[in-house]
N, C-alpha and C positions, 0 to 999 in steps of 0.2 A: 523362169528366166526373164524373158521378155517384158512381163507387169513389175518382174520387180524395177527396174530404173526408173517407171515415173512414179516412184516415191519419192518421198526423199531422203538421201543417200544413210542416215541411222534406223530410220524402220526396217528397208530392206536386208539390211546387215544383219539386224534382233532378230529378223524372222531368215535368214540363211543360216545363221549360226545355231538358232533353238528347236529346226525343223529338219532340212538339208543335213544336214552335217549336226545330228548328232552323235557324241560319241560314242553312244553305247550299242547304236544300230550301226557305226561305222566297225565297232571293235566285233561285234553278230555277222555280219557282211567277212571279213577279213581271216574270224579264225574260223569255220566252220566251211564244208566241203568244196562250198561256193567262193572262195576266197579264190582258187584260179581265174576263175569267171571273166571270160575283157568286156564284161560290161561293167567290171568295175574302174576299169582304167579311164570306159565314157564317163562313169559318176563322179570322178576327178577331175575330169574334163570339166564337167558341167560344173562342176561346185569352184573348181580356178579360176573359170570364163564368166560365172556369175560375180564373185570376188571383185576380179582383175575391174570390170563391168561399174558392180556398186561404187568402187573405190578411187573409179578410176585413174588408176594408175596401173601400172604392169609388171609381175612381180616377177622374177627372175627364178630360177628352182631349188637355189637359197632360204630366199625368202617365204617361196608356196613351202616347201618344208617345215620350215618354221610356224607361216601361220596352220598349218595343217598339227601340232602336238596340241595337246590338251593346254588348255587356258591354266592348268599351273606349275604347267611349264612350260611358258613362255609363249604361247600359241594364241588364237581364238576362238576354236574348239571348245 
Protein backbone atom coordinates (compact mmCIF):
# COMPACT_ATOMS: atom_id res chain seq x y z
CA UNK A 1 0.00 0.00 0.00
CA UNK A 2 2.85 2.38 0.77
CA UNK A 3 4.11 2.16 -2.80
CA UNK A 4 0.67 2.58 -4.38
CA UNK A 5 0.41 6.17 -3.15
CA UNK A 6 3.44 7.05 -5.27
CA UNK A 7 1.41 6.50 -8.46
CA UNK A 8 -1.33 8.67 -9.93
CA UNK A 9 -4.64 7.94 -8.18
CA UNK A 10 -6.33 6.02 -11.01
CA UNK A 11 -3.56 3.44 -11.43
CA UNK A 12 -3.43 2.25 -7.81
CA UNK A 13 -7.23 2.17 -7.68
CA UNK A 14 -7.29 -0.21 -10.65
CA UNK A 15 -4.52 -2.33 -9.11
CA UNK A 16 -6.28 -2.44 -5.76
CA UNK A 17 -9.61 -3.35 -7.29
CA UNK A 18 -8.33 -6.01 -9.68
CA UNK A 19 -5.75 -7.73 -7.54
CA UNK A 20 -6.23 -7.31 -3.79
CA UNK A 21 -9.98 -6.90 -3.65
CA UNK A 22 -10.97 -9.57 -6.14
CA UNK A 23 -14.56 -10.53 -5.39
CA UNK A 24 -13.88 -14.24 -5.98
CA UNK A 25 -10.97 -14.20 -3.52
CA UNK A 26 -13.02 -12.39 -0.88
CA UNK A 27 -15.93 -14.77 -1.44
CA UNK A 28 -13.69 -17.80 -0.92
CA UNK A 29 -12.11 -16.34 2.20
CA UNK A 30 -15.46 -15.60 3.79
CA UNK A 31 -17.34 -18.79 2.90
CA UNK A 32 -14.82 -21.50 3.74
CA UNK A 33 -13.78 -22.61 7.19
CA UNK A 34 -11.38 -19.68 7.51
CA UNK A 35 -14.24 -17.15 7.66
CA UNK A 36 -13.80 -16.70 11.40
CA UNK A 37 -10.09 -16.02 11.13
CA UNK A 38 -9.20 -12.66 12.74
CA UNK A 39 -6.78 -11.94 9.91
CA UNK A 40 -9.76 -11.22 7.64
CA UNK A 41 -10.51 -8.13 9.73
CA UNK A 42 -6.89 -7.05 9.28
CA UNK A 43 -7.19 -7.63 5.53
CA UNK A 44 -10.33 -5.46 5.43
CA UNK A 45 -8.58 -2.75 7.43
CA UNK A 46 -5.64 -2.73 5.01
CA UNK A 47 -8.00 -2.51 2.02
CA UNK A 48 -9.98 0.32 3.63
CA UNK A 49 -6.87 2.25 4.61
CA UNK A 50 -5.42 1.81 1.14
CA UNK A 51 -8.61 2.98 -0.54
CA UNK A 52 -8.86 6.01 1.76
CA UNK A 53 -5.23 6.90 1.09
CA UNK A 54 -5.49 6.48 -2.68
CA UNK A 55 -8.72 8.48 -2.94
CA UNK A 56 -7.63 11.00 -0.30
CA UNK A 57 -10.97 10.72 1.52
CA UNK A 58 -12.04 9.36 4.88
CA UNK A 59 -14.80 6.78 4.45
CA UNK A 60 -17.31 6.40 7.24
CA UNK A 61 -18.76 2.97 8.03
CA UNK A 62 -21.73 3.33 5.65
CA UNK A 63 -19.55 4.50 2.79
CA UNK A 64 -17.13 1.62 3.35
CA UNK A 65 -20.00 -0.89 3.36
CA UNK A 66 -21.21 0.48 0.03
CA UNK A 67 -17.69 0.51 -1.42
CA UNK A 68 -17.24 -3.14 -0.46
CA UNK A 69 -20.29 -4.21 -2.48
CA UNK A 70 -19.87 -5.71 -5.96
CA UNK A 71 -19.93 -3.20 -8.83
CA UNK A 72 -23.35 -4.46 -9.96
CA UNK A 73 -24.72 -3.46 -6.56
CA UNK A 74 -23.12 -0.01 -6.47
CA UNK A 75 -19.72 -0.82 -5.01
CA UNK A 76 -16.20 -0.69 -6.41
CA UNK A 77 -15.33 -4.38 -6.08
